[in-house]
Phi, psi and omega in degrees: 000129181279162180291345183285343187282117173262329179240103180290164179293318182212155175200129180289153175245126179250132191266348177124317183285346179302317181295317181297319181286326176294317177299318179302316179296319180297315184292332181280348183075000173274088181252341175265262169279177178155188191292334178291329177299310179301317182296317180300312179301315186291314182291320178298317181297316178298315183288334177266357181055052176230156188289321188222138170231131182239119183276137183223174188293328178193174183290338181285315178288341173296320176297310180302314180299317180292322177294317181288327177295328173286349181080025180275131181202210185300142184088347181265159177237147178225129178278131184216145180295149179278352175238105181192166163299143192291347187303322182297311179293323179301315184286332172299311180293324181300321181274002173093007177272174181250126177283136169252118194269125183257146169283167184252161170294137185293341188253322181270336182070027180241164185312130178280114182304329182296341180290337182296311180297323180292325188263334188297140178228177178295344179269353184286129185250336189202161171238136186237083175287140182247121182269108188261144169059029181088356180274159180232129179297166180290090187285337173296313182289322184290317177293325178293316177294320178298319177299320180297330185252009181057047184253145165286154176242116179251111181270125169266104183252028181304324183258012188220031178302125175075002162295154184230147172233118182060033179087354182251141180296140170307138179095350187247002186264341180259203182288324185200151180226154183231150182222152172254144178242031179297163184303331182272354188279173183303316172238136182235149166238017189091282160240155179154175183196168176222144167243130183233149182200158169257009176261108184299319182295319179295318177304311177302318181297318180292322180296321178294311180299324179300329189243060171067011184075016185275131181298137184288342181251008180209094185302134178071014175255129184236110173279340181222162173282130181233198190213162173258094182250017193283152170264143180280156178297326179299315182292320181297324179301321178297315181297323178296322180291323176295321182291338175299333183251019186305313184299319177298318181296312180298321178296319177296316179294327174291324175297317181291322180297312180298317178296322180290316183296321177294317185284338185259355184304319185268003182287125186280156170075018179227164171222131179277154174302134182275128173252124180295160180304327182278359179265125172251097191275147165252108188301129170272295169224153175284121183241141185228142173258125173274117187283138176189143183280340180254114184301317182299312178296321179299312180296320178293319175302305182304318180290323177298318179295320179297316182295318180295320179295324177299319175299334178274002179084020180243123180272131180232171177228143174283166165298166177294149172289134171308137182300331180293345181274351184247135189303325190288351195257345175048049181254150176289156172290128179239120193304314181290325177297318184288325180294316177297317181302318185280338190246342187282138171225141176245138188258164184306131180215110176205160192297327181275005180298126183267162175300324179296316179297318180295323177298319179294316180301307184294325176296316179292319181298312182295323176300313180289329173304313180296331187260358188285340175069000000 
């Protein structure tokens, strides 16, 4: 972070009890596994109204654990959006499966359910919708299409913890859901992740895989090849303290979302992310699309605006690169994915952000939109 940044893009908020709980974990000598891990799992599951939550080292291994728990591996295919953070595609490749890249809806920037019918083959085992920027994909349509093709649904809800679709939490509507507990996310443990499911057998399988494949009733006996995906008790203690303030966190994120949307409504040449009527979002970051019919010009304008914002002391982030633009993924060019990749910019979003700061950010952003040419 440069010295010119006065308003960072993200910053975690610690409420005070995090230190006390970490010290308690240290004094108890439970610093690897321990009671805070179980408490984090239990509390998260209760708040999401899901049967099982499995705590893991980070959101990326949460995806890998979910894929391996579903038995997905070499020879299998998994449908994934072409505009997303790369972790989903990386983990599909990591387990030896083949990603099938789907285009996104032009307005929500989330997986287009119609793509499932277009892409599914006899080898396809799962669809992996990624809920971006606090938004939730059309899970009614996705689960219906998945059922027609006998596909598991693995939700990546890293950016949409506690967002709801039709009253249900993101990550709880498919076969399995994954979350990140990174420092920028809604609830943080520094690094960390969760896998949630209503399938007791799947949860038991994932707990075994998380701990080296060791049987839970027979120490040092391994029926399957496993992994060390465990979360430490110290990290879990931070998460438990965060969950004590969950209602305050959700209220603050909704406050920030409302202030941004009001301030940006009249800004010319942009489009806000569309949230369907059935979505009750919990904002991860505010994301805006800079409109332009030419992707190269669109990307250049977006980058100029980001540079100008930085001169104003405001840190911003671009949208994710479409997977087709990066060499490892061998993905086809998908028009809506490319447009989002070229035009999305995200503005500072963190719990201590004031209305005055949001007003300044939006004033400078709209000024630079008008001058970007």
